[in-house]
C-alpha positions, 0 to 999 in steps of 0.5 A: 219949182213949187213946193206943196204940203206933205201927203201921207201914203199907206198910212193905215198899213204903216200905222198897223206895222208900227203898232205891232213893232211897238207892242213887241219891243214894249213887251216886258218879256222882250225887254227882260230877255234883252237886258239879261243878254247883256252879260258876258258869256264865258264860253263865247267870249262876248256878251250874249246879245253880241254873240246872238247878233253875230250868229244871226248875221252869219258871222259865227256859228260856234255859239253855246246853247244859252246864246243860241236861245236868244237868236229867235228874240233877235229875229223877232225884233229885227224882222218886225222892224225891217218889215216896216221899211220894206227891207229884206233880211238879206239886205240887212245882213249884207249891210251889217257885215262891217263891224261898226254897223254891227256895233250900231245894231247891238246898241240899238237893240240893247237900247230897246231893252233898256227903255223900249221904243220911246220918242226920241229913241235912245240907243244903249251908247252914243253912235258917234263920239267926237274926241278933241285931242288937241293939247291933250293932257292924257298920255299915249297909253291912256288914250289907247286904253280909253279907245278900248273903253269906248269900243266896249261901251258900244260906240260905233263911230269915233271922230278925232279932231286934228292931226292925231297919232295914226296909231289911234286911228288903227286901234279904233279900226282894230276894235271895230269902230268907224275911225274919222278925222276932222280938221282945217287941213292936213300935212299931206305926207301924213295922209298916207299914214292915216289911210294905211291906218284905216281912216274911213271918213274925213271932215275939212273946214272951208270957209270961203271960195276965196283963198285969201278970205279963208286964210285970213279968217283962220289966221294961217297962210296957205290953209285954203290951198292945203285944205283943197289939196287934202280933199283931193288926196283923200278922194284919190285914196277913196276916203269919204269926204265931208267939208264944213262951213260956219255960215255967217253974214260974211260968207252966206252969199258964197254958199252956192259957189262953195257947193259947186266947188265941192261938187267939182272936188267930188265931196260926198257931204257938206255940213253947214254950221248954222247954230254958231252963226249970225244969220237972221231968221229969214236968211236961215229959212232961205238957206234951209230952202237951198239945202232942201233943194240941193238934197232932193236934186243933187248928188251931194248930201248937205247937212246942218247942225240946226235941228229946225231944218227938220221942222221946215222939211216936214212942211214941204215936199218936192217932186214927191220926195221927202226928207228927214234931216238928222245930224248924220245924214238926210234920209229921203223917203217916199213911204209914210214909214220913213216919216214915222222914223223921223219921230224917233231919230230926228231932233237934237241928238245931243247926249242921245246919238252922240257926245264929245270929249276934250283933251282932258277927257271931259265929256259933253253932250255934243261938240257945240256944248262945251260949257256943260260937262257931264262926266269924264272918260275915266268914269263908268260910261254905262252908269253915266249914259243911263243915269246922268241927270243932264242927259236924262233931261236933254232926252225928255221932250216933255220937259221942254219949255215955252214954244218948244214944249208945246210944239207938235214938231218937238220930236223932229226939231225940238230946237237947239238945246245949246242955243237955248242954253246960251240965250237963257242959261237953261238947256230946256228953255225954248229956242228963240230962233224958231222959224215956225211963224215964217216957214209957211212962206215956203209954200207961197 
């Protein structure tokens, strides 16, 4: 199957709609109104922005006059944004009935009030937090309280690493977050407890199709067997399954076999860790080609932590379909509007769409960036998110250096900041693993 260069469609109409939306959310009046709405309403029990959004979504009708006056602002911002992507108001309202979707919407609108619609876009709180509670130094009560703090901060999606107390899963679910688990496998007897507690999504590592190879790499007997049984059991419970693999020279040739195995097991997402691997540039390019083809033609989403897939995907299209890869999902599109979206949500999301927390409560820009502490869970999270110098620099693509700084793809790629830091001791340096010079080979 051949590849061809991307073609823009409906570009003039979309450009006009995007410009209208940017003018609205860039208005100083709209931004002031949104900022003013983040204070708590004593009558309604939440901040005014959340109350107005709940009213707009039909989740409540008992709101005071001051909160009700904000509803037209919400309708204007949301209405103009969904018109760009051809989505109806009813479709949006139906989608937003789950509390974690609402949290995400609140964070996005609040972010528009803080910074407007900038490239790349920064919500008012990370949409996803990964918390490694392995060997945690925090007490049960502290963890419980900090989950409340993260929910109040606006986090919509929380992933716990390892076999945590199911109480934390339930509490995260109770306070409106989307609770997830990640690990090498799970005690099969605990799976029922996690499901009953409300776990929505589970990620399990699988490093090989060969049980012996997988078990030897991770140093635990029967771990492969446990991982596969865990996948099957979670699937039986209708929990969304993701499997992760660190791609190296040792297992690169196995990736197509692992993909077929996961399809047979009914896995929804497959995440490939390329950043921490040892692949050559040409091997990564061929892997990205495989990822692209599988996403276009297959039922299972394949993700990667390497933002350079965004640049590669922008170069090609297959059968009229296009793909915007992000760390959360791959967005297939057939309209120029969706391509425009890639400039706002694409590229490295470290310290922008997500952050990581360790067992001490220390906070990092992402789960792969554990050598760059930015704060602690006990700190004021809003202040950290708005003012931390490292976060502000990571988000500012105009500060990137070398090839990344002058690249036209810096908003959909921008290079891996963790990899740049490891190579140069500078998280703003160029990512020397850039594929731009060889990616045109895909068009041959």
